[in-house]
C-alpha positions as CSV (number, residue, x, y, z in Angstrom):
1,M,-20.4,-69.5,39.2
2,K,-23.1,-66.7,38.6
3,T,-20.2,-64.5,40.4
4,F,-17.3,-65.4,37.5
5,R,-19.9,-65.2,34.6
6,V,-20.9,-61.4,36.2
7,K,-16.7,-60.5,35.7
8,I,-16.6,-62.1,32.4
9,V,-19.4,-59.9,30.9
10,L,-18.2,-56.9,33.3
11,I,-14.1,-57.2,31.4
12,M,-16.4,-57.2,28.2
13,F,-17.9,-54.2,28.9
14,I,-14.8,-52.5,30.3
15,S,-13.2,-53.2,27.7
16,I,-15.5,-52.2,24.4
17,V,-16.1,-49.1,26.3
18,A,-11.9,-48.2,26.4
19,V,-11.9,-49.2,22.2
20,M,-14.5,-47.1,21.5
21,G,-12.8,-44.2,23.8
22,V,-9.4,-44.1,22.4
23,A,-11.2,-44.4,18.7
24,M,-12.8,-41.3,19.3
25,I,-10.2,-39.5,20.9
26,I,-8.1,-40.3,18.2
27,G,-10.5,-39.3,15.7
28,V,-11.3,-36.2,17.1
29,V,-7.9,-34.9,17.8
30,S,-6.3,-35.9,14.6
31,I,-8.9,-33.9,12.8
32,S,-9.5,-31.1,14.5
33,K,-5.5,-30.3,14.5
34,L,-5.8,-30.9,10.5
35,G,-8.7,-28.8,10.6
36,S,-7.3,-26.1,12.4
37,S,-4.1,-26.1,10.4
38,D,-5.6,-26.4,7.0
39,A,-7.8,-22.7,7.7
40,E,-4.2,-21.0,9.3
41,Q,-2.5,-21.6,5.7
42,T,-5.8,-20.6,3.9
43,L,-5.7,-17.5,6.0
44,L,-1.8,-17.1,5.7
45,L,-2.1,-17.7,2.0
46,V,-4.3,-14.9,1.1
47,C,-2.9,-12.1,3.1
48,D,0.7,-13.1,1.4
49,A,-1.0,-12.7,-2.0
50,E,-2.6,-9.1,-0.9
51,Q,0.5,-7.9,0.7
52,K,2.4,-8.1,-2.7
53,D,-0.4,-6.1,-4.1
54,L,0.0,-3.1,-1.3
55,N,3.5,-3.0,-1.7
56,T,4.0,-2.3,-4.9
57,L,1.5,1.1,-4.8
58,F,2.6,2.0,-1.4
59,T,6.6,1.2,-2.3
60,N,6.0,3.0,-6.0
61,A,4.2,5.9,-3.9
62,E,7.4,6.4,-1.5
63,E,10.3,5.9,-4.1
64,S,8.9,8.8,-6.6
65,V,8.8,11.1,-3.8
66,D,12.0,9.9,-2.4
67,K,14.1,10.5,-5.5
68,V,12.6,14.0,-6.1
69,A,13.0,14.8,-2.6
70,G,16.7,13.8,-3.0
71,F,17.0,16.0,-6.3
72,I,15.3,18.7,-4.5
73,E,17.9,18.9,-1.6
74,S,21.0,18.2,-4.2
75,D,19.9,20.9,-6.6
76,L,19.7,23.1,-3.5
77,R,23.2,22.3,-2.5
78,K,24.8,23.7,-5.5
79,S,22.4,27.0,-5.8
80,E,21.7,30.4,-4.0
81,Y,18.7,30.9,-2.8
82,S,17.7,33.2,-5.2
83,S,17.4,31.0,-7.6
84,L,15.0,29.3,-6.2
85,S,12.3,29.6,-9.1
86,D,14.8,27.7,-11.3
87,G,15.1,24.5,-9.1
88,I,11.2,25.0,-9.1
89,K,10.7,24.5,-12.2
90,T,13.4,21.4,-12.7
91,T,11.4,19.7,-10.0
92,K,8.2,19.9,-11.4
93,D,9.0,18.4,-15.1
94,Y,11.4,16.1,-12.5
95,F,8.8,15.2,-10.5
96,A,5.8,15.0,-13.7
97,D,8.0,12.2,-15.0
98,L,8.3,10.3,-12.6
99,V,4.6,9.6,-11.5
100,N,3.4,9.8,-14.9
101,G,1.5,6.4,-15.2
102,K,1.5,4.9,-11.4
103,A,-1.4,3.7,-10.4
104,G,-3.8,5.3,-8.0
105,I,-1.3,9.1,-7.3
106,L,-4.0,11.8,-7.5
107,S,-1.9,14.8,-6.5
108,Y,1.9,15.6,-6.8
109,Y,3.4,18.8,-4.7
110,Y,6.1,20.5,-3.9
111,Y,5.0,23.3,-1.5
112,I,7.4,25.3,0.3
113,D,6.7,27.4,3.5
114,P,5.8,31.0,3.1
115,E,8.1,31.2,6.6
116,A,10.8,30.5,4.2
117,S,10.2,31.8,0.9
118,G,7.1,35.0,0.4
119,S,7.8,34.9,-3.1
120,D,8.0,31.3,-3.9
121,R,5.1,29.2,-3.1
122,G,5.8,25.5,-5.5
123,F,3.3,24.0,-7.3
124,W,0.7,21.6,-7.0
125,Y,-1.0,18.8,-9.8
126,V,-4.2,17.2,-9.9
127,N,-5.4,14.7,-11.9
128,P,-9.4,14.2,-10.5
129,D,-10.1,12.7,-13.5
130,G,-8.0,10.2,-14.7
131,E,-7.4,12.3,-17.9
132,G,-3.8,14.1,-17.3
133,F,-2.3,16.2,-14.7
134,K,-3.5,19.7,-14.2
135,K,-2.6,22.4,-12.4
136,Y,-3.9,23.7,-9.3
137,K,-4.0,26.5,-7.6
138,I,-1.9,26.5,-4.3
139,S,-3.0,28.9,-1.4
140,K,-1.8,29.1,2.4
141,I,-1.4,26.4,4.6
142,T,-3.8,27.8,6.7
143,L,-7.1,27.5,4.0
144,H,-6.7,23.9,3.8
145,D,-7.5,22.9,7.6
146,K,-11.5,23.0,7.4
147,D,-14.2,22.5,9.8
148,G,-10.5,21.3,12.4
149,S,-10.4,18.5,10.5
150,P,-6.7,17.3,9.8
151,A,-6.1,18.5,6.5
152,S,-3.0,19.8,6.4
153,D,-1.3,16.8,8.1
154,W,0.5,16.5,5.3
155,F,2.1,19.9,5.5
156,T,2.2,19.9,10.1
157,V,3.1,17.0,10.7
158,P,6.4,16.1,8.4
159,K,7.4,19.5,9.2
160,E,7.6,19.2,12.8
161,T,8.7,15.6,13.0
162,G,11.0,16.2,10.3
163,E,11.0,13.2,9.2
164,P,9.2,11.0,5.7
165,A,5.5,10.6,7.0
166,W,2.2,8.3,5.3
167,I,-0.9,10.4,6.1
168,P,-3.7,8.7,7.3
169,P,-7.0,8.7,5.2
170,Y,-8.4,12.6,5.0
171,M,-10.7,14.9,2.9
172,S,-8.5,16.2,-0.1
173,G,-9.5,20.2,-0.6
174,A,-7.6,19.9,-4.3
175,L,-9.4,17.0,-5.0
176,D,-12.7,16.8,-3.0
177,T,-12.4,13.0,-2.3
178,C,-11.3,11.0,0.3
179,V,-6.8,10.4,0.1
180,I,-4.1,9.3,2.1
181,S,-0.7,10.9,1.6
182,Y,2.7,10.4,1.7
183,N,5.4,13.3,2.0
184,V,9.0,14.1,3.0
185,P,10.3,17.2,4.6
186,I,13.1,19.6,2.3
187,Y,15.7,21.3,4.4
188,W,18.2,23.8,3.2
189,R,21.1,25.2,4.5
190,G,19.9,23.3,8.2
191,H,16.1,25.4,8.2
192,F,12.8,24.0,6.7
193,L,12.4,25.1,3.3
194,G,9.0,22.7,2.6
195,V,7.4,19.8,2.2
196,V,7.1,17.3,-0.9
197,G,4.4,14.3,-1.5
198,V,1.7,13.0,-3.3
199,E,-2.2,11.9,-2.7
200,M,-3.4,8.8,-3.7
201,D,-7.1,7.6,-4.0
202,Y,-8.0,5.8,-0.5
203,N,-11.0,4.9,-1.6
204,A,-10.0,3.0,-4.8
205,I,-7.5,1.2,-2.3
206,A,-10.7,0.8,0.2
207,D,-12.4,-1.1,-3.0
208,R,-9.7,-3.2,-3.2
209,L,-9.4,-4.1,0.0
210,Q,-12.9,-4.5,0.6
211,N,-13.7,-7.7,-2.6
212,I,-11.3,-9.7,-0.5
213,S,-13.6,-12.5,1.1
214,L,-13.3,-14.9,2.5
215,Y,-16.1,-17.8,4.1
216,D,-18.5,-16.1,4.7
217,H,-17.6,-13.1,7.4
218,G,-14.5,-12.6,6.8
219,Y,-12.4,-9.2,5.7
220,S,-8.8,-7.4,5.5
221,F,-8.3,-4.4,7.8
222,I,-4.9,-2.4,8.1
223,L,-3.2,-0.5,10.8
224,D,-0.9,1.6,10.8
225,P,3.0,1.3,13.1
226,M,1.3,2.7,16.2
227,G,-1.6,0.6,15.9
228,N,-4.0,3.3,14.3
229,I,-6.7,2.2,12.0
230,F,-5.8,3.1,8.6
231,Y,-8.8,0.7,6.9
232,H,-11.4,-0.6,8.0
233,P,-14.9,-2.1,6.1
234,Q,-16.9,-1.4,9.4
235,I,-15.5,1.6,10.6
236,D,-15.7,5.2,8.8
237,V,-11.9,6.5,9.8
238,K,-13.3,9.9,8.3
239,K,-15.4,10.3,11.6
240,K,-14.3,11.4,14.4
241,G,-13.8,9.1,17.5
242,Y,-13.4,5.9,14.9
243,Q,-10.0,5.0,17.2
244,E,-11.7,4.1,20.1
245,Q,-13.7,1.1,18.4
246,I,-10.6,-0.9,18.8
247,A,-9.0,0.6,21.8
248,D,-9.7,-2.7,24.2
249,I,-8.0,-5.0,21.2
250,Q,-5.5,-2.9,20.2
251,D,-2.6,-4.9,22.4
252,A,-4.0,-8.1,21.3
253,L,-3.6,-7.2,17.5
254,L,-0.4,-5.9,17.8
255,S,1.3,-9.0,19.4
256,D,4.6,-9.9,17.5
257,E,2.1,-13.6,17.0
258,Q,1.5,-14.0,13.4
259,F,-2.2,-15.9,14.1
260,V,-4.2,-13.7,16.7
261,I,-7.2,-14.0,18.1
262,Y,-9.7,-11.5,19.8
263,K,-13.2,-10.2,20.0
264,F,-14.9,-7.1,18.1
265,D,-18.5,-6.4,18.3
266,G,-18.6,-9.7,20.5
267,V,-17.5,-11.7,17.9
268,E,-14.3,-13.8,18.7
269,K,-12.5,-13.5,15.3
270,K,-9.0,-15.3,14.5
271,A,-6.9,-12.9,11.8
272,V,-3.3,-13.9,10.3
273,W,-1.1,-10.3,9.9
274,L,2.0,-9.3,7.6
275,S,4.1,-6.2,7.3
276,L,3.7,-3.8,4.7
277,S,6.6,-1.7,2.8
278,N,6.0,1.5,4.9
279,E,5.8,-0.4,8.4
280,M,1.8,-0.9,8.6
281,R,0.4,-3.9,9.1
282,L,-2.4,-6.0,6.8
283,Y,-5.0,-8.2,8.7
284,I,-7.1,-11.1,7.5
285,T,-9.4,-11.8,10.4
286,V,-12.4,-14.4,10.4
287,P,-15.2,-15.3,12.7
288,A,-13.3,-18.2,14.9
289,S,-16.5,-20.4,14.8
290,E,-16.6,-19.9,10.6
291,M,-12.7,-21.3,10.6
292,N,-13.7,-24.3,12.9
293,A,-17.3,-25.2,11.7
294,R,-16.0,-27.7,9.0
295,W,-13.3,-29.8,11.2
296,Q,-16.6,-29.2,14.1
297,K,-18.9,-31.4,12.2
298,W,-17.1,-34.7,11.8
299,V,-16.2,-34.0,15.4
300,H,-19.7,-33.8,16.7
301,L,-20.9,-36.4,13.8
302,I,-18.2,-38.7,15.9
303,I,-18.9,-37.7,19.7
304,I,-22.8,-38.3,18.8
305,V,-21.8,-41.5,17.4
306,S,-19.7,-42.6,20.2
307,F,-22.0,-41.6,23.1
308,A,-24.8,-43.9,21.5
309,L,-23.1,-47.0,21.0
310,L,-21.8,-46.5,24.8
311,V,-25.8,-46.3,25.5
312,F,-26.6,-49.1,23.6
313,V,-23.6,-51.3,25.4
314,I,-24.9,-50.3,28.6
315,A,-28.6,-50.9,28.4
316,L,-26.9,-54.3,26.5
317,F,-24.5,-55.1,29.6
318,A,-27.5,-54.1,31.7
319,Y,-29.6,-56.7,30.2
320,L,-27.0,-59.3,30.7
321,R,-26.6,-58.7,34.4
322,Y,-30.2,-58.6,34.8
323,I,-30.8,-62.2,33.4
324,L,-27.2,-63.4,35.6
325,H,-29.0,-62.8,38.7
326,T,-32.5,-63.9,37.9
327,S,-31.5,-67.3,36.3
328,K,-32.5,-70.3,38.6
329,D,-32.2,-73.6,36.8
330,V,-30.5,-75.6,34.6
331,E,-33.3,-74.7,31.5
332,E,-32.6,-70.7,32.5
333,E,-28.7,-71.5,32.8
334,K,-29.2,-72.7,28.8
335,Q,-30.9,-69.7,27.8
336,R,-28.6,-67.9,29.1
337,L,-26.4,-68.9,27.2
338,E,-27.9,-68.9,24.2
339,K,-28.4,-65.1,25.5
340,E,-24.7,-64.8,26.0
341,L,-24.3,-65.6,22.4
342,Q,-26.7,-63.7,21.5
343,S,-25.2,-60.5,23.2
344,A,-21.4,-61.6,21.4
345,A,-23.1,-61.4,18.0
346,E,-24.5,-58.3,19.0
347,L,-21.4,-56.6,20.6
348,T,-20.2,-57.5,16.7
349,E,-22.3,-56.5,15.4
350,L,-22.2,-53.4,17.3
351,M,-17.8,-53.3,16.5
352,S,-20.0,-53.5,13.0
353,S,-21.2,-50.0,13.4
354,M,-17.9,-48.6,15.1
355,S,-15.9,-50.0,11.8
356,T,-18.8,-48.4,9.9
357,L,-18.0,-44.9,11.6
358,M,-14.5,-44.9,11.0
359,T,-15.1,-46.5,7.3
360,N,-17.6,-42.5,6.5
361,I,-14.2,-40.8,8.4
362,P,-12.3,-38.8,5.5
363,A,-8.7,-40.8,6.4
364,M,-6.9,-44.0,6.2
365,S,-8.5,-46.8,9.2
366,F,-7.6,-50.2,10.3
367,S,-7.0,-52.6,13.3
368,K,-4.0,-55.3,13.9
369,D,-3.9,-57.9,16.4
370,V,-0.1,-57.1,17.2
371,L,0.6,-60.9,18.7
372,T,0.1,-62.6,15.3
373,G,0.5,-59.4,12.5
374,V,-3.2,-60.1,11.0
375,Y,-5.4,-57.1,9.7
376,L,-8.7,-57.4,12.2
377,A,-10.5,-54.8,10.2
378,C,-10.3,-51.7,8.2
379,N,-12.2,-49.4,6.2
380,Q,-12.5,-48.9,2.2
381,F,-9.5,-45.8,2.4
382,F,-7.3,-48.6,3.3
383,A,-8.4,-51.8,1.8
384,E,-8.2,-49.2,-1.8
385,Y,-4.3,-48.4,-0.6
386,A,-3.7,-51.6,-0.1
387,G,-4.7,-52.7,-3.5
388,K,-8.2,-54.3,-2.7
389,S,-11.5,-53.8,-3.7
390,D,-12.9,-53.9,0.0
391,P,-12.0,-54.7,3.6
392,S,-13.1,-58.0,3.5
393,E,-10.3,-58.7,0.9
394,V,-7.8,-56.8,4.1
395,V,-9.0,-58.7,7.1
396,G,-6.9,-61.8,7.7
397,L,-4.1,-60.9,5.8
398,K,-0.8,-59.6,7.1
399,D,1.6,-56.6,6.1
400,F,3.9,-59.9,3.9
401,D,0.7,-60.7,2.5
402,I,-0.4,-57.7,0.8
403,F,2.7,-55.1,0.3
404,D,6.1,-56.3,-0.9
405,P,9.3,-57.1,1.0
406,V,10.3,-53.6,1.7
407,T,7.3,-51.4,2.3
408,A,6.1,-54.7,4.4
409,A,9.4,-54.5,6.9
410,H,9.0,-50.8,7.1
411,F,5.3,-51.4,8.3
412,V,7.0,-53.1,10.6
413,E,8.8,-51.5,12.1
414,D,6.5,-48.7,12.7
415,D,4.4,-50.9,14.5
416,H,7.5,-52.0,16.6
417,K,8.3,-48.1,17.6
418,T,4.5,-48.1,18.7
419,L,4.3,-50.6,20.9
420,I,7.3,-48.9,22.7
421,R,5.4,-46.0,23.0
422,N,2.6,-45.2,26.2
423,E,1.0,-42.0,23.9
424,A,0.2,-42.0,19.7
425,Y,3.4,-42.7,17.6
426,V,2.7,-40.0,14.6
427,F,5.1,-40.1,11.7
428,F,4.7,-39.0,8.1
429,E,4.6,-40.8,5.4
430,D,4.7,-40.6,0.8
431,E,2.8,-42.5,-1.3
432,T,4.6,-43.4,-4.6
433,D,3.3,-44.8,-8.3
434,A,5.1,-47.5,-9.7
435,T,7.6,-45.3,-10.8
436,G,8.5,-43.3,-7.8
437,N,6.7,-40.6,-7.9
438,V,5.0,-39.3,-5.3
439,I,1.2,-39.1,-5.6
440,R,0.3,-38.0,-1.9
441,N,1.9,-37.1,1.5
442,L,0.4,-38.9,4.7
443,Q,0.3,-38.1,8.7
444,I,-0.2,-41.1,10.3
445,S,-1.1,-41.9,13.6
446,K,-0.7,-45.2,15.7
447,K,-2.0,-46.5,18.9
448,K,-1.3,-49.6,20.8
449,F,-4.5,-51.3,22.6
450,R,-6.7,-54.4,24.3
451,D,-9.7,-55.4,22.8
452,A,-12.3,-57.5,25.1
453,S,-10.6,-60.5,25.4
454,G,-7.3,-59.0,26.4
455,R,-5.6,-59.0,23.0
456,L,-3.3,-56.6,22.0
457,C,-3.6,-54.5,19.2
458,I,-2.9,-51.2,17.1
459,L,-5.4,-49.3,16.1
460,G,-4.4,-46.7,12.8
461,L,-5.3,-43.1,11.3
462,G,-4.1,-41.8,8.1
463,V,-4.8,-38.8,6.6
464,D,-4.1,-37.1,3.3
465,V,-2.1,-33.8,3.9
466,T,-0.8,-32.9,0.5
467,E,-2.2,-30.0,0.0
468,T,-0.9,-28.3,3.2
469,T,2.4,-30.2,2.8
470,K,2.8,-28.2,-0.5
471,A,1.5,-25.0,0.8
472,K,4.3,-25.3,4.0
473,A,7.0,-26.4,1.0
474,E,5.7,-22.8,-1.1
475,E,6.5,-20.6,2.0
476,A,9.7,-22.0,3.2
477,A,10.8,-21.5,-0.8
478,N,9.3,-18.5,-0.6
479,Q,11.4,-17.4,3.0
480,V,14.5,-19.3,1.6
481,R,14.2,-16.7,-1.6
482,I,13.4,-13.8,0.6
483,Q,16.0,-14.3,3.5
484,G,18.7,-14.8,0.3
485,E,17.4,-11.6,-0.8
486,E,18.3,-10.1,2.1
487,E,21.7,-11.2,2.7
488,K,22.3,-10.0,-0.8
489,Q,21.1,-6.4,0.1
490,A,23.0,-6.9,3.5
491,L,26.2,-7.7,1.9
492,K,26.1,-4.9,-0.6
493,E,24.7,-2.5,2.2
494,R,28.3,-3.9,4.7
495,Y,30.4,-3.2,0.8
496,K,28.9,0.8,0.6
497,E,29.6,1.3,4.4
498,N,33.2,-0.2,4.3
499,V,33.9,2.1,1.1
500,K,32.7,4.7,3.2
501,R,34.8,4.4,6.3
502,L,37.9,4.2,4.7
503,S,37.0,7.0,2.3
504,Y,36.5,8.8,5.6
505,K,39.8,7.3,7.2
506,A,42.2,8.2,4.4
507,L,40.8,12.0,4.1
508,H,40.4,12.3,7.4
509,D,42.6,13.6,10.6
510,E,42.9,10.0,13.1
511,L,43.0,11.7,16.1
512,T,40.8,15.0,16.1
513,G,38.0,13.8,13.0
514,V,39.0,17.4,11.2
515,Y,40.3,16.7,7.5
516,N,43.9,15.4,7.4
517,R,47.1,16.8,4.5
518,T,45.8,14.8,1.7
519,A,42.2,16.3,1.8
520,Y,43.9,19.4,1.8
521,D,46.0,19.0,-1.1
522,M,42.8,17.7,-3.2
523,R,40.9,20.6,-1.9
524,V,43.3,22.8,-3.1
525,K,44.0,21.7,-6.9
526,K,40.1,22.8,-7.6
527,M,39.7,26.1,-5.4
528,D,38.0,29.0,-6.5
529,F,41.3,31.8,-5.6
530,S,39.0,34.6,-6.3
531,T,36.5,33.7,-3.7
532,T,38.8,31.7,-0.8
533,C,40.4,33.1,2.1
534,L,43.3,30.9,3.7
535,L,43.5,30.7,7.4
536,M,46.3,29.0,9.0
537,A,46.2,28.5,13.1
538,D,49.7,27.4,15.3
539,A,49.3,26.2,19.0
540,D,51.3,28.6,21.2
541,D,54.1,26.7,23.3
542,F,53.0,23.2,22.2
543,K,55.5,21.7,23.3
544,Q,55.5,22.9,26.7
545,I,52.2,21.3,27.4
546,N,53.9,18.2,26.3
547,D,57.1,18.3,28.6
548,T,54.3,19.7,31.4
549,Y,51.8,17.0,31.4
550,G,52.5,13.8,28.9
551,H,51.7,13.6,25.6
552,E,48.2,12.2,26.7
553,T,47.1,15.7,27.5
554,G,48.7,16.8,24.4
555,D,46.5,14.7,22.1
556,R,43.8,16.4,24.4
557,V,44.0,19.6,23.5
558,L,44.6,19.4,19.3
559,I,41.2,17.5,20.0
560,R,39.4,20.6,22.3
561,I,41.5,23.1,19.0
562,A,39.5,21.0,16.5
563,D,36.6,21.2,17.9
564,T,36.7,24.9,18.8
565,L,37.6,25.8,14.9
566,K,34.6,23.6,13.8
567,K,32.2,25.5,16.8
568,H,33.1,29.0,15.2
569,F,33.5,28.1,11.6
570,R,30.6,27.3,8.4
571,A,30.1,23.9,8.0
572,D,31.0,24.5,4.3
573,D,35.0,25.8,5.5
574,R,36.6,22.6,5.3
575,I,39.9,22.6,8.2
576,C,42.7,20.8,8.2
577,R,45.1,19.5,10.0
578,V,48.6,19.9,8.4
579,G,51.4,19.7,10.6
580,G,51.7,18.6,14.2
581,D,49.9,21.4,15.9
582,E,49.5,23.3,12.8
583,F,46.0,23.9,11.3
584,V,44.1,25.3,7.9
585,V,41.1,26.6,7.7
586,L,39.8,26.9,3.1
587,M,37.1,29.4,3.9
588,H,34.8,29.7,0.6
589,H,33.0,32.4,-0.6
590,I,35.1,35.0,1.6
591,Q,36.3,38.3,0.0
592,K,38.8,40.5,1.6
593,E,36.3,43.1,2.9
594,H,35.2,40.4,5.8
595,S,38.9,41.0,7.3
596,M,36.5,42.0,10.6
597,L,34.6,39.0,10.2
598,I,38.0,36.8,10.6
599,E,39.9,39.0,13.6
600,S,36.2,38.2,15.2
601,K,36.6,34.7,14.8
602,I,39.8,34.8,15.7
603,K,40.1,36.5,19.1
604,R,36.6,34.3,20.2
605,I,38.6,30.8,19.4
606,N,41.5,32.1,21.8
607,E,39.0,33.3,24.6
608,D,36.9,30.1,24.3
609,L,40.6,28.2,24.7
610,S,42.1,30.4,27.6
611,T,40.5,28.6,30.4
612,W,40.4,24.9,31.8
613,V,38.3,22.4,30.9
614,D,37.5,19.0,31.9
615,D,41.9,18.9,33.1
616,I,42.6,20.0,29.7
617,P,44.8,23.1,30.4
618,P,44.1,26.8,28.5
619,I,45.8,27.3,25.4
620,S,45.8,29.8,22.7
621,V,47.0,29.8,19.0
622,S,48.3,31.9,16.6
623,V,46.9,32.6,13.6
624,G,47.4,34.0,10.1
625,Y,45.5,34.3,7.0
626,A,45.3,35.2,3.4
627,H,42.9,36.2,0.8
628,G,43.7,34.3,-2.9
629,S,43.6,37.0,-4.5
630,D,46.4,38.1,-2.7
631,V,48.3,35.9,-5.3
632,S,49.2,36.7,-9.2
633,E,48.2,33.2,-9.9
634,P,46.6,30.4,-7.7
635,D,49.5,29.0,-6.5
636,P,48.3,27.4,-3.3
637,A,51.9,27.0,-2.1
638,A,51.8,31.3,-2.2
639,L,48.6,31.5,-0.9
640,M,49.8,29.3,2.9
641,K,53.2,31.4,2.5
642,L,51.6,34.5,2.6
643,A,49.2,33.1,5.7
644,D,51.9,31.1,7.3
645,Q,53.9,34.9,7.5
646,A,51.0,36.5,8.7
647,M,51.1,34.2,11.5
648,Y,54.5,34.3,13.2
649,K,54.1,37.2,12.8
650,S,50.7,37.4,14.6
651,K,53.1,34.9,17.4
652,R,56.3,37.8,17.3
653,E,53.8,40.0,18.6
654,K,52.3,38.1,21.3
655,K,55.6,37.5,22.4
């Protein structure tokens, strides 16, 4: 008898502890996931808003400088070097129109390398007080480099790399303040000419980022594409050695994962990053302890109460065991029965305490008998969801007693899906009003368990995820919009590329890559005969090469002739293939007095072609040329005829 009662008590003890454990685990897991997700979404939204503002500043600066650089190079292509001063004045006016009114720009300049021009230095305009741009005296570049600081990187970096560059913070000699700059190198006829760029107020950008506050100790910072610090509120980037302060966390920060975890100054932090338009990264970072503090408070409360209840249950069942082992007669047996009844009441109170805990959790909770379908318990949140004023009005009812038939059948179907799973069944529901409008979004978790009596039950937990769902929906909409813009831009670029490719194909010889007869006919219509020389070249004994080595080798010979012509003539000279083995070269800005130069080019061309190269046999070309001034009228046919006669004269002399 005693052994049987001990077994019953032991089974009750294990069942109650199991129910408590399941309830605690479900509550802890659900709250931790929800809290962590909400914190990450908050970081991402703040980072997204600041990214848009910074992109506007950086893009405005880049577009202004890129437009001026394009304007300068276009002007240089149609100007002589001696007219550089006139081009500087035009550029200065155009630059001023672009930067006036642009936020954050403190100076704009066009600095010409002294090695490229000793007389023309360019211009430099500054706006230190916000009252308008004023001319600043330009000095040699070496005077800008003070105390070994990288104050001249705005000039030396684009000059060395040949690419546009953003320069990290430095002290501007023109403005006597900390600035960042964007600079583009300028080239004329393949030689470095100078740099065009703007300086922006670094302190204003830093103050803007410093005003971002998130939690108690959150802040923002920026890294360049190489992982170097561009801005950090706790690191002075104007002092030497500042980069060493983040050397050990660079790999973590430069991860492809959007959310990164790292340690800085002994504090674990969690950060989110987004790319800026100039390929830098904007980070929003918060101590991990602050992000987790909100939901950890509820987790700690659940754990503390659960362990308190566990201690109480252990003490209670220890006492019951003691009573069972010390009973000696019928009276004691009666007392034991009374105490067992009292224990049952206490267990009921224990479950009530557990119910109180679930009531205070900011989520809907309930338990249901699987066999009968009746609700065994619920909290106030679920009672209100069911349209009742108190949980007691729900206990003892079934889904079909509370909800409309369609909704009730849906809930019963969810119970069936829960019963066939060994793990928790998690899904989402939309709560609607009488008109069908969505009021809020719920994340529902259901799990099966057995209570102390062996009864199969279902435990449910519903969490309001409306705000998180809205944030994710807005993010998804933004991604769709951005993707649409990117696809439209890609289509536009493909169209431009196709037009460019077809235009190239229409004007170029498919075999040799030089201009074709169509391009030649178009060019001679617009040719200035007074400064143009037409040169005609024809391969010697080309038919013999085709007959001896085959047409494939003959094609390679034609390609070699075209490449040799391109090597010895200027980029501005137009080389055209006008027949099978006939080539024409239109040399611009050539006078009749340059005949010695032309004869020298012809000699070097035949020297290059006179040897075997990669199984291509040697060959020679006969060349004749005529100057535009040799014809009385600007007649391309007459000029080509003179050059053709000179070419055949050369061919006869060779034979």
